[in-house]
Structure formats: structure tokens, C-alpha cells
C-alpha positions in Angstrom: 177.0 109.2 74.3 174.6 107.1 76.3 172.5 107.2 79.5 174.9 104.6 80.9 172.3 101.9 81.3 170.6 99.3 79.1 167.2 101.0 79.5 165.6 99.7 76.3 166.9 96.1 76.7 165.8 96.1 80.4 162.3 97.2 79.4 162.0 94.6 76.7 163.1 91.9 79.1 160.5 92.8 81.6 157.8 92.9 79.0 158.7 89.7 77.2 155.8 87.9 78.9 153.4 90.0 76.8 154.4 88.1 73.6 155.1 91.2 71.7 155.4 91.1 67.9 157.5 93.6 65.9 155.7 96.1 63.7 157.2 97.1 60.4 158.0 100.8 60.1 159.6 102.8 57.3 163.2 101.4 57.1 164.7 104.9 57.2 163.0 105.6 60.6 164.4 102.6 62.4 167.6 104.6 62.8 168.0 108.2 61.8 171.5 109.4 61.9 172.5 113.0 61.2 175.7 115.0 62.1 173.9 116.3 65.2 172.4 113.2 66.6 170.7 109.8 66.3 167.2 108.4 66.8 166.5 104.6 67.1 162.9 103.4 67.1 161.3 100.0 67.5 157.6 99.3 67.5 155.7 96.2 68.7 152.1 95.1 69.1 150.4 92.5 71.2 147.2 91.2 72.8 145.2 94.1 74.2 148.0 96.5 73.0 147.7 99.0 70.1 151.5 99.6 70.1 154.6 99.6 72.2 157.3 102.1 71.2 160.9 101.9 72.3 162.8 105.0 71.5 166.3 106.3 72.0 167.2 109.9 71.0 170.7 111.4 71.3 171.7 115.0 70.7 175.5 115.2 70.4 176.1 119.0 70.8 174.0 119.2 74.0 175.2 115.8 75.3 171.6 114.7 75.8 170.4 111.1 75.7 166.7 110.2 76.1 165.4 106.6 76.3 161.7 105.8 76.6 159.1 103.0 76.5 155.5 103.8 76.0 152.6 101.4 75.8 149.3 102.4 74.2 146.5 100.0 75.0 144.1 98.8 72.3 140.8 100.7 71.9 138.1 99.9 74.5 140.7 98.7 77.0 140.8 101.3 79.7 144.1 100.2 81.2 146.4 103.1 81.6 149.2 104.1 79.2 152.6 103.0 80.6 155.3 105.7 80.2 158.8 105.2 81.4 161.4 107.8 80.4 165.0 108.6 81.3 166.8 111.7 80.1 170.5 112.1 80.8 172.2 115.5 80.4 175.2 117.2 81.8 174.7 117.9 85.5 171.2 116.4 85.7 169.3 113.2 84.9 165.5 113.1 84.8 163.3 110.0 85.2 159.6 109.9 84.6 157.6 106.8 85.5 153.8 106.6 85.4 150.6 104.8 84.5 148.6 107.5 82.7 144.9 107.0 83.4 142.4 106.7 80.6 139.4 107.2 82.8 138.4 110.0 85.3 139.3 108.7 88.7 136.7 110.8 90.4 133.8 109.8 88.2 135.1 106.2 88.1 136.8 105.7 91.5 136.9 101.9 91.0 139.3 102.7 88.1 141.9 104.2 90.5 141.5 101.2 92.9 142.0 98.7 90.0 144.9 100.4 88.2 146.5 103.1 90.3 146.3 102.0 93.9 149.6 100.0 93.6 151.6 103.0 92.3 152.3 104.6 95.8 153.9 101.3 96.8 155.9 101.0 93.6 157.1 104.6 94.1 158.2 103.9 97.6 160.2 100.9 96.4 161.7 103.1 93.7 162.8 105.7 96.2 164.4 102.9 98.3 166.3 101.6 95.3 167.6 105.0 94.2 168.1 106.5 97.7 170.9 109.0 98.0 171.2 109.3 94.2 168.0 111.3 94.1 168.6 115.1 94.1 165.0 116.2 93.7 161.6 114.5 93.5 158.1 115.4 92.5 159.2 118.6 90.9 156.8 120.5 88.6 157.0 119.8 84.9 157.3 122.9 82.7 155.2 121.2 80.0 151.4 120.7 80.2 152.2 117.1 79.3 152.1 116.7 83.1 148.4 117.3 83.0 148.0 113.8 81.5 149.7 112.0 84.3 148.4 110.2 87.4 148.4 111.7 90.9 151.0 109.0 91.8 153.5 109.7 89.1 157.2 109.4 89.9 159.3 112.3 88.8 163.0 112.2 89.9 166.2 114.1 89.3 169.2 111.8 89.8 172.9 111.9 90.1 175.0 109.9 87.6 175.3 107.2 90.2 171.5 106.6 90.0 171.5 105.7 86.3 172.8 102.1 86.7 170.0 101.5 89.2 167.2 102.4 86.7 166.8 98.9 85.3 165.7 97.7 88.7 163.1 100.4 88.8 161.9 99.6 85.3 161.4 96.1 86.4 158.9 97.3 89.1 156.8 99.3 86.7 156.9 96.9 83.7 156.1 93.8 85.7 153.3 95.5 87.5 151.9 96.8 84.2 152.2 93.4 82.5 150.2 91.8 85.4 147.4 94.5 85.0 147.4 94.0 81.3 147.0 90.2 81.7 143.9 90.8 83.8 142.4 93.6 81.7 139.2 93.1 79.8 137.5 95.4 77.3 135.0 97.9 78.7 131.4 96.7 78.2 129.5 100.0 78.7 129.2 102.3 75.7 129.9 105.4 77.9 133.0 103.9 79.3 134.3 102.8 75.9 133.6 106.2 74.4 135.4 108.0 77.3 138.5 105.8 77.4 139.0 106.1 73.6 138.5 109.8 73.7 140.9 110.2 76.7 143.6 108.1 74.9 143.3 110.3 71.8 143.4 113.4 74.0 146.6 112.2 75.8 148.2 111.4 72.5 147.4 114.8 71.1 148.5 116.7 74.1 151.8 114.8 74.5 152.5 115.1 70.8 151.8 118.8 70.5 153.6 119.8 73.7 156.7 117.7 73.9 159.4 120.0 75.2 162.0 118.3 73.1 160.2 119.1 69.8 162.0 122.4 69.0 165.4 120.7 69.6 164.6 117.7 67.5 163.3 119.9 64.7 166.5 121.9 64.5 168.6 118.7 64.4 166.6 116.1 62.6 164.4 118.3 60.4 160.7 118.8 60.1 160.0 115.6 58.1 161.9 113.2 60.3 160.7 114.8 63.5 157.1 114.7 62.4 157.3 111.0 61.4 159.0 110.1 64.7 156.3 111.8 66.7 153.6 110.0 64.6 155.2 106.7 65.6 155.8 107.4 69.3 152.4 109.0 69.9 
């Protein structure tokens, strides 16, 4: 069972300019394999980056495969969190792509101009690449995890024919993020530093505590494994 695309390898390729270095994790967590499914995890770090997590989760009985890359910036860098996710399941595939802001874009409008203004253009390119394979876009998320996301997030439901096109979309988001990261500098004002760090911890907590896949993972991989995986991803 697979999403039918080299999601993780495509993301790695597009982020290789960041000079990422692998982070050691508990050996038993690199690959968790139980009768009901598998989890594969890789963690990296880099300049201006707290951690990059590549994850692949497969649930056999439900024929669900989820692949994801999430980049958490280092403290005092207010650059958004990159989140790219693809979940394939019978009859429906869901893609989530976003730069999750770490500052309030009303209080700090220059933040949106610096980091989020390019997202509408990237979204338009994404829609052009996927075209008729899109069955639904900008649908509401059932989880409050959606509260963390930017106003320009890309949420898509795709046919199976759209899955092989996802690497081209990943390239758009990863390359744009890598360029923003290259230009990023640490915040110099105490108020900004305090807010961005607090926002990052708030995003992490909300995502970790409200992931809709948690009950399923708990039933298949057990409480200990699921807890450790969530600690690594978030």
C-alpha cells in the first residue's frame, strides 16, 4: 500500500539546498511495524531549523497511507512552519499544503507581505498542475488544527490520477520555502521573539492534541508508540 508517488524523496530532493543533517532518534522508532500497519520516520536539522520531520504512516485494514513533511524553524526565527501532507484512502485523496504563520498578520502586516504574499500565486500554479484531478478544494477541516493555518492554505481532494502530479506541487512549496529560509534573520525585538516562540509552541500543542488520526494510530500502534511518534513529529 502506498500513495503511489515518491512524496518523501521528492520533498528531500527539493530541500537538499538547506544542507540538512540527520538527527538520531530511538532506533525502534525509525520504522514501527505491527500487523495493522507501519510508520517510517526521519528527522533532520539545519541552519535556522529546529527540525524537519519526514513521516510515512500506513494503516493496512483501512487502506490508508499518509506522507508528510513538516519544518519547524529555530526559536526566534519567525518564518512560518512548512506543512505538506498527502493522505490516500479508498475513493479519496487529500492534500494539505501551507506555510503556517508564526506571527499575527493583522498586528504585523509586514509579516504577511514577507512570508505569505507568494502563497496565492503558488496555489494558482498548484491548481493548474492538478487541474481536472481536483474533485474539491478549500473544504472545511473537521479538526481545529485548521485554526493554525494561513488564509492562503491549499486544501484539495484529488482523484487517483492526481497523485503522480504531487511531486511537481511539492517542488513549488519546498523551493519557495527554502528561498524564504535562506533570507530569514532572527527577530531582534523582544516582543516579536516572545510572540513567535509562543505561537510556535501553541501550533505544536494544538496540532499534537487534535490530530484526527490519533485515535486510529492509538488502536493500531499502541499508546507508547503513538505518543513517541507524536513527540517527534510535533
